[in-house]
N, C-alpha and C positions, 0 to 999 in steps of 0.2 A: 528536133523531135525524134524520139526513138519509136519506131513503128512497133517492134516486138521486144518485150523484156522477158528474159528467162532467168528464173531464180533457182539455183541449185544449192546443195549443202556445202560441197567441198570446193575451195578455191583452186585446187590442183586440177580439177577437170573442167573448170569454167572456160579456160582458154581453148582447150581441145574442142569442146562442144561449140563454142563461138565460131571456130574455124570451119567446122562441119556445116554450120547453118548459113554462114555468109553475112554480108554487111548489113542486111536489114534486121539482124537480131543482135541484141546486146545481152550477154550472159554474165550474171553476177552471182556472188556466193553469200549465203547467210551465215556461213561457218557454223553449221549445226543449228541448235535451238536458239531462238532469240528471246524467248520468255520462259519463266518457270514460276512455280508457286511462290508466293510471298512467304515470309516467316513471321507474319503478324497474326493477330486474332487469337482465338482460344488455343492454348498450348503451342502457339507459334506455328500452327499447321498451314496457314494460308488457305484454309478451307472453312466455309461457314457450315458447320455440322447441322445447325438448326434450320438452315435453308436448303435442305436436300443436297448437302455437300457441295454447295456452289463454290467453285475455285476462284481465288483471287490471284490473277497472273500479273507479274511485273517484269520489266525488261531485265535480262541477265546483266550482271555487272559488266560494264564496258561495251554494251550493245546499244545504248541509247542513240549515239551518233549514227550508228549503222541503220537503225530503224528510221531516223530522220532522213538519211540519204536515200534509203530505199523508197520512202514515201514520195520523195521528190521525183525519183525515176519512174515510179508508178504513174504519177500525174502527167509526166511527159510522154507516156507510152500509150499507144492505141490498144495494145493487147498485152496481157501478162500471162506467162506460162509458169506454173509452179511445178518444178521438176526435181523435187527432193527424192530421197532414196525410196525404192519400191517396197516398203514394208510399213508396219503400223506406226513405227517411230517417224518415218518419213512422211506418212499421211498426216500425223499430228503436227509436224513442223509446217507442212503446207497450210493447214488450217490456222495455225498461229500467225503465219505470214499474212494470210488473207484477212484475218481479224485485226491484227495490229496495224497493218498498212491501209486499212479501210478500202479494200478491193471489193467492188460490187460483184454480185453473183453472175452477172452477164459480162463481167470484165476480165475473166480469167478462164484458163483451161488447166487441167492437171494432166501432166504427161509423165510416163514412166520409162526409165532407161534400165533395162535388165543387163545390158552390156554397152560399153562405150566404144562403139564402132560407127563409122559414118552411116552405113545403111540402116542400122538399128536405131540410131538417134533420129535420123530423118523420118523413118517409118513411124516412130513414136508420135510425131507431130501429126501424122495422118490418122491416129487413133486416140484423140484426146478424150477425157471424161471430166466429170466434176469430182470434187472431194467426196470420198466415201465416209460419211459421218458416223457410220457404225464402227469403222476402224478407229476413228478419232475417239469415240466414246470408250472403246476398249482400252486404248492407250491411256486415256485420261483416268479411267477407273484404276488401272494398274498404278499410275503415278500417285493417285490419292491414297490407295491402299499402302503403297510403299512409304509414303510420307507419314501417314498415321502410325503404322507399325514402327517405322524407323525412328521417328521423333519420340514417341511415347516410350518404347522399350529402351532406346539408347539413353534417354534421360534417367530411366529407372536403373539401368545397369551402371551408369556413371555414379549415381548417388549411393548405390547399395553394394556394388562389387568392385568398382574401379575399372570395370570393362569399358571399352571405348564406344561400342555401338552394337546394335542388334538389327536384324532385318528379316523380312518375310522369307526370302530365299537363302540369304547368307547363313542364318541361324540354323536352318535345316541342313545345309551343306556341312556346317560345323558339327552338328549332331551326328551325322554319318561318320565323321572322322573320330569323334569321341566314342561313339558306340563301338566302332571297330577296335579302338585302343582297349576298351574294356573287354572285348572278346579275347584279345591277345593276352591281357593280364590274367583272365580267368581260365585260359586254355590249359589243359593238363595233357602233356605229351605222353604218348603211349609207344612202347617199344614194339617193333616188328622186324622180321627177318626175311630175306629173300635168298633163293638158291638159283644159280645160273650154271648152265652147262656150256663150256667154251669149246668150240670146234675150230677148225682151220679157217673157215670162211664166214662163220656167223656164230651167234649166240642164241640160246633158247632158255626161257625162264619157266620155272615151276609154277603151275597155275591150278592143278587139281590132283585129287587122289581118288581113285575108283569112280571117276566121272563126277566128283563133287568138289566144289571150290575148297581150297585149303588156305588157312592162315596160320602163320607161325609167329608166336608172341614171345618166345624166349630162345636162348641159345641151346638149352637142353632139348626142347622140341625139335629144333633144327638139326642138331647132331643125331637125334634118333632117326630122322628122315635120311640123313647122309649115310648112316649105317646100313640102310636098306637099299641103297643105290649101287649099281655097278657102273663100269665105264662104258657099257654098251647101251645104245639107244636105238629103238626100232621106229622107222617112219610108218605111222599108222594112217595118216591121211594128208593129202595135199589138195588145197582148194585154191584155184586161180579164178580171179574175177576182174573183168575189165570195168573200170569206173571212169565216169566223167568228172572232171574237176572244173567248176565254173568260176568265172571271175566275179569279184565283188561289184556291187552297183557303184555308180559314180559318187563322189563326195557330197555330203551335206555338211553343214557347219560343224556339227559335233564330231563326225567321223574324220573330217579334215584336221581338227584340233588334236584328236587322238593319234592319228597316224603321224602328224608332224611332231608330236611329242615322242612317240615310240621310235620313229625312224630317223628324225632329224634333230631330236633333242631340243625342239623349240617349245617354249611355254605358250599357253593359249593367247596371252596378250601379244606376244611377238608374232605369232601366226596370223592373227587377225589384222595386225598392222601391215604385215607384208602383203596379205591378200587384198587389203584396201588399196594399196599402191598398184597391184597388178590389175585390179578392177578399174581404177580411175584413169589409168593411162600411162603408157611407157613410150618414150621417144625412141622409135626404131629406125631413125635416120630419115626415111622418106615421109614419115607420118608419126603422129602420136596416137596411140590406140590402146584401148583396154584389152588386156590379154586374157582375162577370165570374166565370166559372168558374175552377177551379184553374189557376194560371199556369205550373206545371211539367209539361209534357207534350210528347210527340213524336208524338202521334196527331192526324190531321186529321178524325177522326170527329165527327159532330154527332148529338145525340140526336134521336130521332123527335119528341119533344115540341117541341123548338126548330124543327125543319124544318116541322112542321105550323103552328106559330104564325107563322113567318116567311112561309110561302106565303100565309097569309091576310092578313098585313099588307101584303105586296107587292101582292097582288090589289086590296085595298081602297084602297091609297095611290097606286099607279102604274098599275094595270090588269092584266088577266090575261095580256097579252102579255109582261109583264116577269117573270112567274113562270118560274123556270128549273129547274135540276136540281142535285143534290148532286155536287160535284167529288170525284173520287177520283184517287189516284196509286198507282203500284205500291208496295206495302209493302216497306220496307227490312228487312233481316234483324235489325237492332238496334233496331227500333221497339217500344216497350212500349205496348200498347193498353189500359192499365188505365183510362184516363179520356179524356174528350173533348178536342177542340181548345179553344183559348182563345176564348170567345165571350161575348156579353152574356147575363146570366141571363134577361132579358126583352127581346124586340124592341120592346116598347112603351115602354121606358125609353130614349128617344132621347137622343143627346148634347145636343140643344137643350133638352130638358126637365131634364136633369141638370146643366146648366152652372152654375146658381146654387148648387149644393151642392158643387162641386168647385173645387180650386185650378186655376190656369191649366194647369199641367203635367199634373195628373190628367185634366183635360178633354181635352187634346190626345191623350193615350194612349188614353183611353176612346173618343174619336171614331174614332181609327185602328182600334181593335179592332172597334168596332160596325159600321163601314161595310165593313171587310174581310169580316166574317162575313156581313153582309146581301148584299153583292155576290156572295159565293161561291154563293148559291142563286138568283141571278137569271139571266135569259136572256142568251145570248151577244150581244155587240155585232156588228154587220155592217158590213164595210168593202168598198169597191170598189177593188181594186188595179189600177193601170194601168202597163204597161211599154212604153215607146216606144223602138224602135231606129232610129237615124239613120245614113245612110251618107255618107261624104265621101271619095271616091277610094279606096274599099275599106277605109277606116278606120271602125270601128264605134263609135258613141257611144250611151250609154244614159241615158234619163231615166225616173224612176219617180215615181208619184204615188199618193196614197191619199185616198179620200173616205169619211167616216163616213156610212153610209146608215141606220143604226139604232143608237141609243145603248145599248140593253140595260142591262147592269150598270153602264155608265158614267154612267147616270142618277144614281147615288149615289156613284160612285167616281172621277169624272173629276178631282177635285181632288188625288187621291192617285196618279194614274197619267198619265204623259205620253202624249197621243194627239193629235198635231198633224196636221191635214189638209194634204196637199201636192197641190193641185189643178192638173192639167195642162189647157191650153186644148184646145178641140175640134180634133182632127186626124184625117186619114185617110191611108191608104197612098197613096204617090205624090206627096204634097204636097212642094213645095220650100220650105225655110225659109232665110231669110237671117239669119245670126248677126250680132249687134251687135258682138261681139268674140270672139276665141279667145285664151284666156289660159293661160299656163304657170305652174306653181308648184313650187318646190323643197320637198322634205320629207326628213326623216331618220327612220329606224326608231327607235322608243323602247324603252328597257329595260322589263322588267315593273315594274309599279307596286308600291311598298311596300304592306303590308297596312294598310287602315283597320281599325277595330274590327269593323265589319260584315263586311268581307271575311275577316278572320281567323276570326270565328265561323262563317261559311259554310264555310270550308275545313276547320275542325275537325269540323264536322257531317258534311260529305261524306266525310271520311277516317275517321270513326268514332272520333275521339279524345275521350275523356271523355263527359260527359253534358251536354245543354243547360243543365240547372239549375246546372252547375258553371262554365260559361264565364265568368260575371261575376267569380267569385272568382279563377279562374286568371289572367285579364287584370289584375285588380287587383294580384295578387301580383307578377307580373313587372314592373309599373310601380313598386310600392312597394320592390322589391328593387334598383331602379336598374339593371335589366338592359336596359331600353328607355327611349327618350324619344319624345315625340310631336313631329313636325315636319309642319305643315300637316295635322294630324289623322291622320298616318300613323306607324306604328311604325318606329323606327330603333334597332337594337341599340347599346348602349354598349360600350365596350372590355371592361368587366366581363362583359356579357352574351355577347360573342363568346368571351372567354377561358373562361368557364364552359362554354359549349356545346362548344368545342374539346376541353377536358379530358374532359368527359363522353363525347364521341365517341371519344376516344383509348382509353378503358378500358371504356366501356359501350355501344358502338354496337349491340350485339345486343339491348339492352333499351330504351335511350332512342331509340326510333324509332317511326315511324307504325304499321308493321305489327304490332309486338309490342304496342303500347299498344291498338290496335284489337282484336287477338285477346284481350287481357285483358278488354276490355269484353264481348266475346262470351262468355268463360268466366263472367263475373259474371252475365250474362243466363241462361246455362245453369244456374247454381247456383239462381237465382231460380225457374227452371222445373223444378227437381229432376232435371235432366239431366246434372249434373256434381257431383262431390264436392268440397266446399270445402277440406277438409284436403289432398286430393291436389293441388289447384291451388296451395295455399300451399307445400307441400313442393317441388313441381316448380320453382316460382319461386325459393324460397330456396336450394335446392341449386345453382342456376346463378348466382344473384346474389351470394351471400356470398363465394365465392372471388374474384370480380372485385373486390369491395370491398377485401378483404385485399391483393390484388395492387396495387391502386391506392394504398392507404396506404403500401405499401412502395416503389413505383416512381415514383409521380407526382412530378414535380419541383415543389418548393415555390417559390412566387413570392417573389422578394426584396423585403423591405420598402422603401418609398419613402423616399429620402433627403430631409432638410429643408434641406440645404446648410450646416448648422451642425456644429460639432465638440463632442465631449463635454468638459466642463470638467475631468473627473476623469482621463481617459486619452487624450484627443485623437482618439479614433475618431469616425467620422461619426455624427451623430444621425439616427434613422430614425423613421418613423411606424409604430407597432404597434397592433394591435387587442386590446382586453381585454374583460372582462365588461361594463363600463359604457361602452364606446365606444373611440374612438381616443385614444392618448397618445403622447408623444414620449419615446424612450429611447435608450440607447446601443446601437450595432450590435454591440458586443463582448460582449453578454450571452451566457453567464452570468458570464464573467470580470469584467465591469464591470456593476454593477447600477444605474447612474445612471438616474433618471427625472426629466425636466424637470417642475417644478411649473407647473401652469397658472395664469396670472395672470388671475383673473376680476374683472370690474368689479363692485364691490359696489353693489347696487341698494337704496338706502334707501327704505323705505315710509313709516313714521311713527315718532314718538318712542315709546319703550316706556313705557306708563302705569304699569309696576310698578317701574321703576328709572330710572337716569339714562342708560340705553343707548338704542339705536335698533333698531327692528324692520327687518330686512333680508331680502332674498330669498335663500333657500338651496336647495340641491339634496341630496336624500337619496342614499344609496348606490345605490338603484335608479333614480336619475335623475329622481325626482318632485320638483317644486317645492313648497317650503313656506316659511313665514315665521317667523323666530325672532329672539330678542334677540342682539345682537352681544356681550353680556356673558356669554354662555354659557361655562362651566357655572355661574357664580355666579347668573345669572338663567335659568331654564328656560322662560320664556314662549315658546310656539310654537303655531302653528295652520296647518291646510292651506288655510284660506280667507283672503282679503285682509283684514287687520285695519284698523279705523277709527281706532285710537289712543284709543278710549274704553273705559271699564270698565263691566261690567254692574252695574246698581244692585241686582240680586237676589243674585248669587253672587260678584261681584268678579272674574270672568274677562273675557277680551277680547271686545269686540263686533266682529263681522265682517260683511262684505258678502256676501250669498248670495242668488241669484235676485233681484237688484235690491232686496233688503230688508236692513235692518240688524238682525242677530240676535245672540244670545249663542251662542258656540261650545260652551257646556256645558249651559246650562239652556234652558227654552222661552221666555225673554224675547225679545220683538220690539219694537223701537223704532217708535213711531208717527210 
């Protein structure tokens, strides 16, 4: 009999948590979601539109046995603790577990782990609660919205444009990229010129004439100015100002993704994968412990415990003058403050101490998180800024300089933040300076830059599109769908991406836009806070969306299939490339009158001789496109395997030996060749 059963999402942290809790607890993993919407019913949505959007949930493929095993464990346990991730998705997974496993309301508790350390895990069991059904409703509403928009628009795009998919957030992200490309294409570059005076120790730039801003648009204008300048410049003013330079707040999901992209060259998917490992637990020799707090957050809040610990560490390591203050920013309307910023679980686990236990990439990300958080509670840096104004025949030139007079938080963060001193020589008003040279330079205004991954994430966050935890998936999707390519690490839309965006804007401009998508996120937040009815939100959306879909199916012009340049051998019509269930194929353009389909001539890849007959094992492809290996004498010889065969027979059962995980094994029994 198991007294206490704990169900978490990730198998990698289940052993760690079980060790923390002791022998009276059994910790198992659901490996994420166990159920999802079915693909049956109207339009295959798995949602009964007519019954207030009642969802039809079914086990995810491959999870039926897990559900059966979990049900058995639940029956054998006195108490069940649902300990899935501390966000809306995790809350929904807990509800699905409770519902699918038949757990009674008085038979479970919900516990939250914001960090995987022994003290925090144990303390979480002292603060249990029940499932927050408002969070579940919010997540369920999001899932239903995404299913309806995704299924209806994806089918429309596939049938009309050849596009692979569309979605509530991904299509708006793609639109940002397409809109930027159009800005670049329509941009008209303008010529302008600059004039700089070069001295021994510094440079000064022309910025005004007779105390009014000056702009030079041609070389003729520039040369006229140069004719009026002498080599002598008079210092007319010197302004010195001490400034404080404060550290940035600790990371939230989006800023971590942006900094990891800019400073470490990690894409969002890689960053989130590394952060997940750091959160779930790292073996540090004496213990397995989570090195960072939960990595899906949009709050910059730090716990009082961490602040107290950090202040002591800063005081003891760098001195009391380096102890600073907690950085705050104006809270945005769409920020969920359920948990803290991303921070190290202990300030004493420095990157240098942890380096031996981490991969190179894990170390780089942990170092970035650690020092960003530590710097955020350190004293401001102090700089002395100097601005010098020079006069030359009523033409004003400006030189600026900056000197670091106190490093403050830069003591630990200077490697991650550019802070170059530009020191001006000692000067005083009235000094006459002789320039070594006065130089002109031609420039042209530049179009707006294409989005990098970091800039796209920043833009989506500022516009309130989607959630930071979804950005990596959204970006991955538009890349996988061939809607964008990367040029110099910047997104450029493909023809398909532009065509898909244009068609969506033609028929769905009122829904596939920044404002509508951001407002939908706001509605989802209101549902989570019990300030909005989820069924009302779904009805209002569907009642405006579905008529647009039906109109688009009827009126959207279908893209003509691409010609191959060949003619049909049966009727002489052009052959075209069509898309089917299993990919592209070549067929007659005169379909359905002519049903000719060109047979694909595939190169037969021989693997080994078939050990059961005189044939050869060759590489084949299943109807679903999966590679397998079978005898070319099929159907007389039915020898087949999913793994690469060696051409040998198992001495135990007579079946094929295959190569699997760098070992030679039997595909049917437990025999393994030494």
